[in-house]
C-alpha positions in Angstrom: 0.0 0.0 0.0 1.2 3.5 -0.6 2.4 5.8 2.2 -0.8 7.9 2.2 -3.0 4.8 2.7 -0.7 3.4 5.4 -0.7 6.6 7.4 -4.5 6.8 7.0 -4.9 3.3 8.3 -2.9 3.9 11.4 -4.7 7.1 12.0 -8.0 5.3 11.6 -6.9 2.6 14.1 -5.8 5.1 16.7 -9.3 6.7 16.3 -11.0 3.4 17.0 -8.7 2.6 20.0 -9.2 6.1 21.5 -13.1 5.9 21.1 -13.3 2.2 22.0 -15.1 1.4 18.7 -14.3 -0.2 15.4 -15.4 -0.4 11.7 -19.2 -0.7 11.6 -21.8 -1.7 9.1 -24.9 0.3 8.7 -27.1 -2.5 9.9 -27.2 -6.0 11.5 -27.0 -8.8 8.9 -28.9 -12.1 9.2 -27.3 -14.8 7.1 -29.6 -17.8 6.4 -28.4 -21.1 7.8 -29.2 -22.7 4.4 -26.1 -20.9 3.0 -24.0 -23.4 4.9 -26.0 -26.6 4.6 -28.0 -26.5 1.4 -26.9 -29.2 -1.1 -28.3 -27.4 -4.1 -26.5 -24.1 -3.2 -23.3 -26.1 -2.5 -23.4 -27.5 -6.0 -24.0 -24.1 -7.5 -21.1 -22.7 -5.6 -18.7 -25.4 -6.8 -19.6 -24.7 -10.4 -19.7 -20.9 -10.1 -16.7 -20.2 -7.8 -14.4 -23.2 -8.0 -14.8 -24.3 -11.7 -15.7 -21.3 -13.7 -13.9 -18.7 -11.6 -10.1 -17.9 -11.8 -8.7 -19.0 -8.4 -5.4 -18.2 -6.7 -3.7 -21.6 -6.8 -0.1 -20.5 -5.9 2.2 -17.7 -5.2 4.8 -16.8 -7.8 7.5 -18.1 -5.6 5.9 -21.6 -5.6 7.1 -21.8 -9.2 10.0 -19.3 -9.1 12.5 -20.8 -11.5 12.2 -22.2 -15.1 11.2 -25.8 -14.7 9.5 -25.4 -11.3 6.0 -27.0 -11.3 3.2 -27.9 -8.9 0.1 -30.1 -9.4 -3.3 -29.2 -7.9 -6.5 -31.2 -7.7 -8.7 -29.4 -5.2 -11.0 -27.7 -7.8 -12.0 -31.1 -9.1 -9.8 -30.6 -12.2 -6.3 -32.0 -12.3 -4.1 -29.0 -12.9 -0.4 -28.7 -13.7 1.2 -25.3 -13.2 4.8 -24.8 -14.5 7.3 -22.0 -15.1 8.6 -22.1 -18.7 12.1 -21.4 -19.9 11.0 -17.9 -20.9 9.9 -17.2 -17.4 6.1 -17.4 -17.9 3.7 -19.3 -15.7 1.6 -21.8 -17.7 -1.2 -24.1 -16.6 -2.6 -27.2 -18.2 -5.1 -30.0 -17.5 -2.8 -32.6 -16.0 -4.1 -35.3 -18.5 -2.1 -37.0 -21.2 -3.5 -36.5 -24.7 -2.8 -40.2 -25.5 -4.8 -42.3 -23.1 -5.8 -39.7 -20.4 -3.3 -40.7 -17.7 -2.0 -38.1 -15.2 1.2 -36.7 -16.7 2.9 -35.8 -13.4 2.4 -36.0 -9.7 3.4 -33.7 -6.8 5.8 -30.8 -7.3 9.4 -30.3 -8.4 12.1 -27.8 -9.2 13.9 -26.6 -12.2 17.0 -25.3 -10.4 20.5 -26.5 -10.3 20.6 -30.3 -10.1 16.9 -30.7 -11.0 17.0 -30.1 -14.7 13.2 -30.3 -15.2 12.6 -29.5 -18.8 9.9 -31.9 -19.7 7.1 -34.2 -18.3 6.9 -37.8 -19.4 3.6 -39.6 -18.9 4.2 -42.7 -16.7 1.8 -44.8 -18.9 3.4 -44.7 -22.3 6.0 -42.0 -22.1 4.3 -39.3 -24.1 6.5 -36.3 -23.3 5.6 -32.6 -23.0 7.6 -29.5 -22.3 6.8 -26.7 -19.8 4.9 -24.9 -22.6 2.6 -28.0 -23.0 4.0 -29.0 -26.4 4.1 -32.6 -27.3 7.8 -33.6 -27.7 7.6 -37.3 -28.2 5.2 -40.2 -28.2 7.4 -43.0 -26.8 7.7 -44.7 -30.1 8.2 -43.6 -33.7 5.8 -46.3 -35.0 2.0 -46.5 -34.9 1.1 -42.9 -34.7 1.5 -41.9 -38.3 -0.7 -39.0 -39.2 -1.0 -37.8 -35.6 -0.4 -34.0 -35.5 1.9 -33.3 -32.6 1.0 -29.6 -32.7 -2.6 -30.4 -31.9 -1.9 -33.0 -29.2 -0.2 -30.8 -26.6 -1.5 -30.5 -23.1 -4.8 -28.7 -22.8 -4.0 -25.1 -21.7 -5.8 -23.3 -19.0 -6.0 -19.5 -18.5 -3.4 -18.1 -16.2 -2.9 -14.7 -14.6 0.2 -13.7 -12.6 0.2 -10.4 -10.8 1.4 -9.0 -7.4 3.1 -12.3 -6.5 0.0 -14.4 -7.0 -1.0 -16.9 -9.7 -4.6 -17.4 -10.7 -5.7 -20.3 -12.8 -9.2 -20.9 -14.3 -9.9 -24.6 -14.1 -11.6 -24.6 -17.5 -10.3 -23.4 -20.8 -11.3 -19.9 -21.9 -10.2 -16.3 -22.0 -7.4 -15.0 -19.9 -8.4 -13.5 -16.5 -8.4 -9.7 -16.1 -6.4 -8.6 -13.0 -8.3 -5.3 -12.7 -11.6 -7.1 -12.8 -10.5 -9.6 -10.3 -8.9 -7.3 -7.7 -11.0 -4.2 -8.2 -8.5 -1.8 -6.8 -6.7 -4.1 -4.3 -3.7 -4.8 -6.6 -1.5 -1.9 -5.6 -1.9 -2.8 -1.9 -0.8 -6.4 -2.6 2.1 -5.3 -4.8 3.8 -3.4 -2.0 4.5 -6.6 0.0 6.9 -8.1 -2.6 5.5 -11.6 -2.2 7.0 -12.7 -5.5 10.4 -12.7 -3.8 9.2 -14.7 -0.8 10.0 -18.4 -0.2 7.6 -21.2 0.8 8.5 -22.7 4.1 5.8 -25.4 4.3 2.2 -26.2 3.2 -0.1 -28.4 5.2 -3.4 -29.8 3.7 -6.2 -29.8 6.2 -9.6 -31.6 5.8 -12.4 -30.4 8.0 -16.1 -31.2 8.4 -17.4 -27.7 7.8 -18.6 -25.6 4.9 -15.9 -23.7 3.0 -17.6 -20.4 4.0 -17.3 -21.2 7.7 -13.5 -21.5 7.2 -13.4 -18.0 5.5 -15.6 -16.6 8.3 -12.9 -17.6 10.8 -10.7 -14.7 9.6 -13.3 -12.0 9.3 -13.6 -10.7 12.9 -11.5 -10.6 16.1 -14.2 -10.4 18.7 -13.7 -14.0 19.4 -10.0 -13.6 20.1 -10.1 -12.8 23.9 -12.3 -15.9 24.5 -11.1 -18.5 22.0 -7.5 -17.5 21.7 -6.9 -16.2 25.3 -3.8 -18.4 25.6 -2.4 -17.6 22.2 -2.8 -14.4 20.0 -5.0 -12.6 22.5 -1.8 -11.6 24.4 -0.6 -9.6 21.4 -3.7 -8.3 19.7 -6.1 -5.3 20.3 -9.1 -7.6 20.1 -12.3 -6.4 18.6 -10.7 -3.5 16.7 -10.3 -3.6 12.9 -10.0 -1.2 9.9 -12.1 -2.6 7.1 -12.0 -1.8 3.4 -13.9 -3.2 0.4 -12.4 -3.8 -3.0 -15.4 -5.0 -5.0 -15.9 -8.6 -3.9 -12.6 -8.6 -2.1 -11.8 -7.1 1.3 -9.0 -6.1 3.6 -9.0 -6.1 7.4 -6.3 -4.6 9.5 -6.2 -6.0 13.1 -3.8 -3.9 15.2 -1.3 -5.5 17.5 -0.7 -4.0 20.9 2.8 -3.0 19.7 1.2 -0.4 17.4 0.8 1.9 20.5 4.6 2.6 20.1 3.8 4.6 16.9 2.0 7.2 18.9 5.3 8.8 19.8 6.6 8.7 16.2 6.1 11.3 13.4 3.3 10.3 11.0 5.8 10.1 8.2 7.4 7.2 9.9 4.2 5.2 10.7 4.1 1.7 9.3 1.3 -0.9 9.4 3.7 -3.8 9.1 4.8 -5.2 11.5 2.3 -3.6 13.9 -0.8 -5.3 12.6 -2.2 -8.5 11.1 -3.3 -7.5 7.6 -5.9 -10.0 6.3 -6.8 -9.9 2.6 -9.6 -12.1 1.1 -9.2 -12.6 -2.6 -12.7 -13.7 -3.6 -14.0 -16.3 -3.3 -11.8 -18.1 -0.7 -8.1 -17.2 -0.7 -7.1 -15.6 2.7 -3.7 -13.9 2.8 -2.4 -12.8 6.2 0.6 -10.5 6.3 1.8 -11.2 9.8 4.9 -9.2 10.9 7.7 -10.3 8.5 6.0 -13.3 6.9 2.9 -14.3 4.9 0.3 -16.9 5.9 -1.8 -18.2 3.1 -5.1 -20.2 3.5 -6.6 -21.4 0.3 -10.0 -22.9 1.0 -12.0 -25.3 -1.2 -15.2 -27.3 -0.9 -14.6 -31.0 -0.7 -16.7 -34.1 -1.2 -20.3 -34.0 -2.4 -22.0 -32.6 0.7 -21.9 -28.9 1.9 -20.2 -29.7 5.2 -16.7 -30.7 3.9 -13.8 -28.5 3.0 -10.1 -28.8 2.4 -7.6 -26.0 3.2 -4.1 -25.5 2.0 -2.3 -23.7 4.8 1.1 -22.3 3.8 3.7 -20.1 5.4 6.1 -18.0 3.3 9.3 -16.3 4.5 11.1 -13.2 3.2 14.4 -15.1 3.0 15.4 -18.7 2.3 15.3 -20.9 5.4 18.8 -22.3 5.3 20.3 -22.5 8.8 19.4 -24.7 11.7 18.5 -21.7 13.8 16.2 -20.4 11.0 14.6 -23.8 10.6 13.9 -24.0 14.3 12.4 -20.5 14.4 10.1 -21.0 11.4 9.0 -24.4 12.6 7.9 -22.7 15.8 6.0 -20.0 14.0 4.3 -22.5 11.7 3.3 -24.6 14.7 1.9 -21.4 16.3 0.0 -20.6 13.1 -1.6 -24.0 12.9 -2.1 -24.1 16.7 -4.2 -21.0 16.6 -6.4 -21.7 13.5 -6.4 -25.4 13.1 -6.5 -26.3 16.8 -8.8 -23.5 18.0 -10.8 -21.9 15.3 -11.6 -24.8 13.0 -12.9 -27.2 15.8 -15.4 -24.5 16.8 -16.4 -24.0 13.2 -17.0 -27.8 12.9 -19.2 -27.5 15.9 -21.2 -24.7 14.3 -21.6 -26.9 11.2 -23.0 -29.8 13.3 -25.4 -27.4 15.0 -26.9 -25.9 11.9 -29.2 -28.9 11.4 -30.6 -28.7 14.9 -33.3 -26.2 14.0 -32.3 -23.8 16.7 -32.2 -20.8 14.3 -33.0 -19.9 10.7 -30.1 -17.4 10.5 -26.8 -16.5 11.9 -26.5 -13.0 13.2 -23.6 -10.7 12.1 -23.4 -7.6 14.2 -22.7 -4.1 12.9 -19.2 -4.5 14.3 -18.6 -7.5 12.0 -18.8 -5.7 8.6 -16.4 -8.1 6.7 -18.7 -11.0 7.4 -21.7 -9.2 5.9 -19.7 -8.0 2.9 -18.4 -11.5 2.1 -21.7 -13.2 2.3 -23.5 -10.5 0.4 -20.9 -10.9 -2.4 -21.6 -14.7 -2.4 -25.3 -14.1 -2.7 -24.9 -11.5 -5.3 -22.7 -13.7 -7.5 -25.1 -16.6 -7.2 -28.1 -14.5 -7.9 -29.9 -15.8 -4.8 -32.5 -14.0 -2.8 -30.9 -11.1 -0.9 -29.9 -12.0 2.6 -32.1 -10.6 5.3 -31.3 -7.7 7.6 -32.8 -6.7 10.9 
């Protein structure tokens, strides 16, 4: 974010702290329980948001060097994302054009000692380069007349901006960064995430709707209760600066250390490292700039019922983790990250999911002091074209 925005955010936060208030909606929002447990809506969401929509599937640093690749299956489409020799990110359906086998598994590197320049299908050794071109068919006999140019991997639309990589899981036009981010791009660009390094990714499977997982990050009123032994010690709970960027949003949760800035000239104010900055890239990518590192939570529906989700939880560091001391420090921080969200937030969310079918209520109530929750769910309803959610 630019300096003017950064100073304005700190000024806004100090105003909230001094008046014991926070960002507020104009009204209470009542979110129908059916949004979390309706099978029909869940199927529509899968198609609209996780099949037809461009999704953040990686950071640029996940495929930093030519030959680097990852595979991804959580959208329901097998996807191969690779960095070409020319430095571009390319994505393909991870399906061989010969007999439909998966071309490659897992992830890999193209750096020194790796030499990844092509992918050979494990079934019959049809081979493709990182641009998806068919290089060889495993034999020179029997495929006379087959046009190699038209038997490359099926390409998927890719967009790389601000250190993030979007992929649309179905072929089509290239995504438009301005249309996706709606003004949030400059704020993201300032963090320099393309130069970060992935420390670790953990895949979590939980019995809760994917929107409940997103909800976890959209308010801090629960912190002094649920997280009293963890982040409550460091956070100004219940205070947040909230900004909309079309369907996307940003929340700035001030740490208690931000109080030190009161004695500094405004020109020296910084939001990082004095706040947790949560960005939600619609529909379900949660990016948390926390002090000197990035936490990424990429959330997807799983299974066939509305009460299953899978989450890719990743931690990215500004520098390579190469020494024993650094490995120990980042292992501690990664454990702290998972210990807060996976061990405290998500079990409560699973309990919410189980309680939805008890008939205790028709709606969940989002207070005026929880504007991000209302904004997120209104965006979901608007995109689906469902009946407007009710307000008090």
